[in-house]
C-alpha positions, 0 to 999 in steps of 0.5 A: 849865012848865019852861025849855028846860034843865029847870031852874026859873026865877027869881023875884025878891022886891023891896022894894015901898018902894025896889025893892031886890032882897031875894031870888031864888027858884026857882019854876015860872015867872018872877015878881016878889013884893013885900015890905019890906026887913026885916032888909036896908038900905032906903034909904027906911026909914032916911029915914023913921027920920030924919025921925021922929026930927027930927019 
């Protein structure tokens, strides 16, 4: 199924930890995929690393 303009819909990949949008991808339908902010700034990941250092 295509959108009315014939363009692909956009899917989005979000971080499963913090919910930040990581990337948008062209897809057949609108989807939300979950991943981790690897290589991106994940605020929750930074907090966990700081707690590990204190720990």
